[in-house]
Structure formats: structure tokens, C-alpha cells
LOLO-290368 format. One line per 5 residues: number of its first residue (from 1); their letters; for each residue x, y, z of N, C-alpha, C. Coordinates in Angstrom, 1 decimal, padded with zeros to 4 digits. Layout:
NUM) a) X Y Z X Y Z X Y Z  ...
REM end
This chain:
1) menee) 092.0 123.7 077.6 091.9 124.2 076.6 092.4 125.8 076.5  092.5 126.4 077.6 092.8 127.8 077.8 094.2 127.8 077.1  095.2 126.9 077.3 096.4 127.0 076.7 096.6 126.5 075.2  095.9 125.8 074.6 095.8 125.4 073.2 095.2 126.6 072.7  095.8 126.8 071.3 095.2 127.8 070.1 095.0 126.7 069.1
6) etvvt) 093.6 126.8 068.7 093.2 125.8 067.7 093.0 126.8 066.6  093.3 126.1 065.5 093.2 126.8 064.0 092.6 125.7 063.3  091.6 125.8 062.6 090.9 125.0 062.0 090.8 125.2 060.5  091.5 124.1 059.8 091.9 124.1 058.5 091.5 123.1 057.8  090.3 123.6 056.8 089.8 122.7 056.0 090.3 122.0 054.6
11) qtdte) 090.5 120.8 054.8 090.9 120.0 053.6 089.9 119.2 053.1  090.1 118.4 052.3 089.0 117.2 051.8 088.6 116.6 052.8  087.6 116.7 053.3 086.8 116.0 054.2 087.5 115.5 055.5  088.6 116.4 055.9 089.2 116.2 057.2 089.6 117.6 057.7  089.8 117.6 059.0 090.3 119.0 059.6 091.3 118.6 060.2
16) ttenq) 092.1 119.7 060.5 093.4 119.4 061.3 093.5 120.6 062.4  093.7 120.2 063.5 094.1 121.2 064.8 095.7 121.3 064.8  095.8 122.4 065.4 097.1 123.0 065.7 097.4 123.3 067.1  098.1 122.4 067.9 098.1 122.7 069.3 099.3 123.3 069.8  099.5 123.7 070.9 100.5 124.7 071.3 102.0 124.5 070.8
21) egett) 102.2 123.0 070.7 103.7 122.8 070.4 104.0 122.9 068.8  102.7 123.0 068.0 102.7 123.4 066.7 102.8 122.1 065.8  102.2 120.9 066.7 102.0 119.7 065.9 100.5 119.6 065.3  100.5 119.2 064.0 099.2 119.0 063.5 098.7 117.6 063.5  097.5 117.6 064.1 096.6 116.2 064.2 095.4 116.5 063.4
26) pkvdv) 095.3 115.5 062.6 094.2 115.4 061.7 092.8 115.2 062.6  091.6 115.7 062.1 090.5 115.4 062.8 089.7 115.1 061.6  089.1 113.9 061.7 088.5 113.2 060.6 086.8 113.4 060.7  086.3 113.8 059.6 085.1 114.0 059.6 084.3 112.8 059.5  083.6 112.1 060.5 083.2 110.9 060.8 082.0 110.4 060.1
31) ealkk) 081.0 111.4 059.7 080.1 111.5 059.0 080.1 111.2 057.3  081.3 111.7 057.0 081.8 111.5 055.4 082.6 110.2 055.5  083.3 109.6 056.4 083.5 108.3 056.5 082.4 107.6 056.4  081.7 107.6 057.3 080.2 106.7 057.4 079.7 106.5 056.0  079.6 107.7 055.4 079.0 107.6 054.1 079.7 106.8 053.1
36) enatl) 081.1 107.0 052.9 081.9 106.5 052.2 081.9 104.9 052.5  081.8 104.6 053.7 081.9 103.2 054.1 080.5 102.5 053.6  079.6 103.1 053.8 078.3 102.7 053.4 078.4 102.4 051.8  078.7 103.5 051.1 079.0 103.2 049.5 079.4 102.1 049.4  080.9 102.0 049.9 081.7 100.7 049.4 081.1 099.4 049.7
41) qaqke) 080.3 099.1 050.9 079.7 098.2 051.4 078.4 097.8 050.3  078.0 098.9 049.8 077.0 098.6 048.7 077.5 098.3 047.6  078.6 098.9 047.3 079.4 098.5 046.0 080.0 096.9 046.2  080.4 096.4 047.3 080.8 095.2 047.6 079.7 094.1 047.4  078.6 094.4 047.9 077.4 093.5 047.7 076.8 093.4 046.4
46) hwrkk) 076.6 094.6 045.6 076.6 094.6 044.2 077.1 093.6 043.6  078.6 093.7 043.6 079.4 092.9 042.6 079.5 091.6 043.4  079.2 091.4 044.5 079.2 089.8 045.3 078.1 089.2 044.5  076.8 089.8 044.3 075.7 089.5 043.7 075.6 088.9 042.3  076.6 090.0 041.6 076.7 089.7 040.1 077.5 088.5 039.8
51) aeekv) 078.6 088.5 040.8 079.5 087.3 040.6 078.8 086.0 040.9  078.0 085.7 041.9 077.0 084.9 042.3 075.9 084.4 041.1  075.4 085.6 040.5 074.7 085.2 039.4 075.4 084.6 038.2  076.7 085.1 038.0 077.2 084.5 037.0 077.6 082.9 037.1  078.2 082.6 038.3 078.3 081.2 038.8 077.1 080.5 038.5
56) ektet) 076.1 080.8 038.7 074.8 080.1 039.0 074.3 080.0 037.4  074.6 080.9 036.7 074.2 080.7 035.3 075.1 079.7 034.5  076.5 079.5 034.8 077.3 078.5 034.3 076.9 077.2 034.7  076.4 077.2 036.1 076.1 076.0 036.7 075.0 075.3 035.7  073.8 076.3 035.7 072.7 075.9 035.1 072.9 075.4 033.4
61) kvevs) 074.0 076.0 033.0 074.4 075.2 031.2 074.9 074.1 031.5  075.6 073.9 032.5 076.1 072.5 032.8 075.5 071.4 033.1  074.3 071.8 033.7 073.0 070.6 034.1 072.5 070.4 033.1  072.0 071.6 032.3 071.1 071.4 031.0 071.8 070.4 030.2  073.3 070.4 029.7 073.9 069.7 028.8 073.9 068.1 029.3
66) kddls) 073.8 068.1 030.8 073.8 066.8 031.3 072.7 066.1 031.2  071.7 066.7 031.4 070.3 066.0 031.5 069.9 066.0 030.0  069.7 066.9 029.1 069.3 066.7 027.9 070.3 067.4 026.8  070.5 066.4 025.8 071.5 066.9 024.8 070.9 067.7 023.9  071.4 068.6 023.2 070.7 069.5 022.2 070.8 068.7 020.7
71) skely) 070.1 069.1 020.1 070.3 068.5 018.4 071.6 068.6 018.1  072.1 069.7 018.3 073.5 069.7 017.5 074.7 068.7 018.2  074.4 068.6 019.8 075.2 067.6 020.6 074.9 066.2 019.8  073.6 066.0 019.6 073.2 064.7 019.3 073.7 064.3 017.8  073.6 065.4 017.0 074.2 065.4 015.7 075.6 065.0 015.7
76) aliea) 076.4 065.7 016.4 078.0 065.5 016.5 078.2 064.2 017.2  077.4 063.7 018.0 077.8 062.3 018.8 077.5 061.1 017.6  076.3 061.5 016.7 076.2 060.4 015.6 077.2 060.5 014.6  077.7 061.8 014.1 078.6 062.1 013.1 080.0 061.4 013.4  080.3 061.2 015.1 081.6 060.8 015.5 081.5 059.2 015.6
81) kvpke) 080.3 058.7 015.4 079.7 057.3 015.4 080.2 056.8 016.9  079.8 057.4 017.9 080.0 057.3 019.2 079.0 056.2 019.6  079.6 054.9 020.1 078.6 053.9 020.6 077.7 054.4 022.0  076.6 053.6 022.0 075.7 054.3 023.1 076.3 054.1 024.3  077.2 053.1 024.6 077.8 052.9 026.0 078.8 054.0 026.1
86) dvefi) 079.3 054.8 025.2 080.2 056.0 025.4 079.8 057.4 025.6  078.2 057.2 025.1 077.5 058.6 025.0 077.6 059.3 026.7  077.3 058.3 027.8 077.5 058.7 029.1 078.6 059.4 029.5  079.6 058.5 029.1 081.2 059.0 029.5 081.4 060.4 028.8  081.2 060.4 027.6 081.4 061.9 027.1 080.8 063.0 027.7
91) tnwak) 079.1 062.8 028.0 078.6 064.0 028.7 079.1 064.1 030.0  079.4 063.2 030.7 080.3 063.2 032.2 081.6 064.1 031.9  082.4 063.7 030.9 083.5 064.3 030.6 083.4 065.9 030.2  082.4 066.1 029.5 082.1 067.6 029.0 081.7 068.2 030.5  080.9 067.6 031.3 080.4 068.3 032.5 081.6 068.6 033.5
96) fnkfg) 082.4 067.4 033.8 083.5 067.8 034.5 084.5 068.8 034.1  084.8 069.0 033.0 085.7 069.9 032.6 085.2 071.2 031.9  083.7 071.3 032.1 083.1 072.4 031.9 083.2 072.8 030.1  083.1 071.9 029.4 083.1 071.8 028.2 081.7 071.4 027.6  081.5 072.0 026.4 080.3 071.4 025.8 080.5 070.2 025.0
101) vidal) 079.6 069.3 024.7 079.7 068.0 024.2 080.6 067.9 023.1  080.2 069.2 022.1 081.0 069.2 020.8 082.6 069.3 021.1  082.7 070.3 022.0 084.3 070.6 022.5 084.7 069.3 022.9  084.1 068.4 023.8 084.7 067.1 024.5 085.0 066.3 023.6  084.1 066.0 022.4 084.5 065.2 021.3 085.7 065.6 020.5
106) nqkev) 086.3 066.9 020.6 087.3 067.5 019.8 088.6 067.3 020.7  088.5 066.9 022.0 089.6 067.0 022.8 090.6 065.4 022.7  091.8 065.5 022.5 092.6 064.5 022.4 092.3 063.2 023.3  092.3 063.7 024.6 092.0 062.6 025.8 091.0 061.9 025.2  089.9 062.4 025.0 088.2 061.8 024.6 088.5 060.7 023.4
111) ksila) 089.4 061.5 022.4 089.4 060.6 021.2 090.3 059.4 021.8  091.4 059.5 022.1 092.3 058.2 022.7 091.5 057.4 023.6  090.6 057.8 024.4 089.7 056.9 025.4 088.9 056.2 024.2  088.0 056.8 023.8 087.1 056.2 022.8 087.7 055.5 021.8  088.8 055.8 021.4 089.5 054.6 020.4 090.0 053.4 021.3
116) lraee) 090.6 053.6 022.6 091.1 052.5 023.5 089.5 051.4 023.6  088.4 052.2 024.0 087.3 051.3 024.3 087.0 050.5 023.2  086.9 051.3 021.7 086.4 050.5 020.4 087.5 049.3 020.5  088.9 049.5 020.6 089.7 048.3 020.2 089.3 047.3 021.2  089.0 047.4 022.7 088.6 046.6 023.7 087.1 045.9 023.2
121) rqsae) 086.3 046.7 022.8 085.0 045.9 022.3 085.3 045.4 021.1  086.1 045.5 020.1 086.5 044.8 018.9 087.5 043.4 019.3  088.1 043.3 020.2 088.8 042.3 020.7 087.9 041.3 021.3  087.0 041.9 022.3 086.1 041.1 022.9 085.2 040.4 021.8  084.9 040.9 021.0 084.0 040.5 020.1 084.8 039.4 019.2
126) vantt) 085.9 039.4 019.0 086.6 038.6 018.1 087.0 037.4 019.0  087.3 037.6 020.3 087.2 036.1 021.3 086.1 035.6 021.6  084.8 036.2 021.2 083.6 035.6 021.7 083.2 035.0 020.2  083.7 035.0 019.0 083.0 034.4 017.8 083.4 032.9 017.9  084.1 032.4 018.8 084.5 030.9 018.8 083.3 029.9 018.7
131) ggrrv) 082.2 030.4 018.3 081.0 029.6 018.2 080.2 029.4 019.8  079.0 028.9 019.3 078.4 028.9 020.6 078.7 028.1 021.8  078.4 027.9 023.0 078.9 027.4 024.1 078.4 025.7 023.6  079.2 024.8 024.1 079.2 023.3 024.1 078.3 023.1 025.0  077.2 022.1 024.5 076.4 021.7 025.3 076.8 020.1 025.8
136) stkdt) 077.0 019.9 026.9 077.6 018.7 027.5 076.7 017.9 027.8  076.7 016.6 027.1 075.7 015.7 027.1 076.0 014.7 028.3  075.0 014.1 029.1 075.5 013.1 029.7 075.3 011.9 029.0  076.4 011.1 029.5 076.5 009.8 029.1 075.5 008.9 029.9  075.3 007.9 029.0 074.0 007.0 029.5 074.8 006.0 030.0
141) gtdll) 074.3 005.1 030.6 075.0 003.7 031.6 075.7 002.9 030.2  075.3 002.7 029.0 075.8 002.1 028.0 076.9 002.7 027.3  076.7 004.0 027.2 077.8 004.9 026.6 079.1 004.5 027.7  078.9 004.7 028.8 080.0 004.7 029.9 080.4 003.3 029.9  079.7 002.2 029.9 080.3 000.9 029.7 081.3 000.7 028.4
146) ekfnk) 080.8 001.3 027.3 081.5 001.0 026.0 083.0 001.8 026.1  083.0 002.9 026.8 084.1 003.9 027.1 085.1 003.2 028.1  084.2 002.3 028.9 085.2 001.5 030.2 085.9 000.3 029.3  085.1 -000.3 028.3 085.8 -001.4 027.7 086.9 -000.9 026.7  086.6 000.2 026.1 088.1 000.8 025.4 089.1 001.2 026.2
151) gqlpp) 089.0 001.4 027.4 090.1 001.8 028.5 089.9 003.2 028.8  088.5 003.8 028.7 088.7 005.1 029.6 087.9 005.0 030.8  088.3 005.5 031.8 087.4 005.4 033.1 086.6 006.6 033.1  085.4 006.3 033.5 084.3 007.5 033.8 084.7 008.0 035.0  084.1 009.2 035.2 084.3 009.9 036.4 083.7 009.2 037.6
156) eedie) 083.9 009.9 039.0 083.5 008.9 040.0 082.3 009.0 040.2  081.1 009.9 040.0 079.9 010.2 040.0 079.0 009.3 038.7  079.7 008.8 037.9 079.1 008.0 036.6 079.4 006.5 037.3  080.3 006.1 037.8 080.6 004.7 038.2 079.2 003.8 038.3  078.5 004.4 039.3 077.5 003.6 039.7 076.3 003.4 038.6
161) kmlna) 076.5 004.6 037.5 075.5 004.2 036.3 076.3 003.3 035.5  077.3 003.3 035.4 078.2 002.3 034.4 077.7 000.9 035.0  078.1 000.5 036.5 077.6 -000.6 036.9 076.2 -001.2 036.7  075.6 -000.3 036.8 074.0 -000.5 036.6 073.8 -001.0 035.2  074.3 -000.2 034.7 074.3 -000.7 032.7 074.6 -002.0 033.0
166) kyeak) 076.0 -002.5 033.4 076.4 -003.9 033.1 075.5 -004.9 033.7  075.1 -004.5 034.8 074.1 -005.5 035.5 072.8 -005.7 034.6  072.3 -004.6 033.9 071.0 -004.6 033.2 071.5 -005.5 031.9  072.9 -005.1 031.4 073.0 -006.0 030.1 073.1 -007.4 030.5  073.6 -007.9 031.5 073.6 -009.4 032.0 072.3 -009.9 032.1
171) kkkn) 071.5 -009.1 032.8 070.0 -009.6 032.9 069.5 -009.9 031.5  069.7 -009.0 030.5 069.2 -009.5 029.3 070.0 -010.6 028.4  071.0 -010.8 028.7 071.7 -012.1 028.1 071.3 -013.1 028.8  070.7 -013.2 030.0 070.2 -014.2 030.6 068.9 -014.6 030.4
REM end
């Protein structure tokens, strides 16, 4: 230190020293930097908490619309004449895309899917209107015998019934 001349020049929170060769090296005020670092860390935590609160609020809104529909949303579903089967689809669509149910009803994708489902229901209904199920009656032995005399063979499981009926008919004649 004998050979060096030190000159202290104060600038904003830093000190510089001049050595024998004329070079200037900054001396940093450690305490000021620690304070600044602590301030920045506090700001960082503050903004992080604020962002997390915002995310939690939006998640809460989505969950509420999933479980319970508001009266406005119910009214919109009724006005759009949405069948019961499609209500769950619309609420799931709204939750997934982070829309409200009313906004989801106005989406062109939802409208086209609802139209497609309505068409499928209508075609299924038309296909199902051909009457009730036919009840198959089991033929009695005499019916099977009459069909056999007309030239129609009975199924294999009914041949025994037919032969028993033929035997009974012969017994009655004798």
C-alpha cells in the first residue's frame, strides 16, 4: 500500500480507487447492493403472489360454472333448445376453452356439433319408428305338421314336435 496512491471519488453508490498506473477500479458499496437485492426480491414475491391469486380466481370461476349453472346460463340453454344430453357437452366445452356457457353457445364449433347431434337423433328416431318388435310365436306341433304337408320344412329343433303331433293325430284316428 505504500506504493499506491488512493483517491476516493464518490459516485452513485459506488467508489472508485486509482492505483499507481492510473487505472480506475470501481469499489462497490456492498450494503447498498444488498438493500437493492432485498427490494427486488420483495417485489418479485409480491408480483408472483398477485399472479397466483389471479390464476386461482379464474380457476374458481371455471369450477363454479362447471358445477352450478347460473340462471342466465340456464335461460340461454333453454332458449337455444339444447337437449338434456348436450348440456354436459356444452358445460365441458365452456370449461375446456375457458368460456362462459353463453359464449360457448355462440361458438360456431359448438353450433355445428349440436346440429350434427340433432340430426343423428332425428335419423335414429326415424329408423326406430318401424313399429314395435315382432313377437315370434312358437308353432305348435299341429301347425308344424300343416306347414310340412304344404311343403315347408320346420327347423331341426321343431322336427321332434312335428313327429309327436303326427303320432298323436294317428292315435286319435284309431
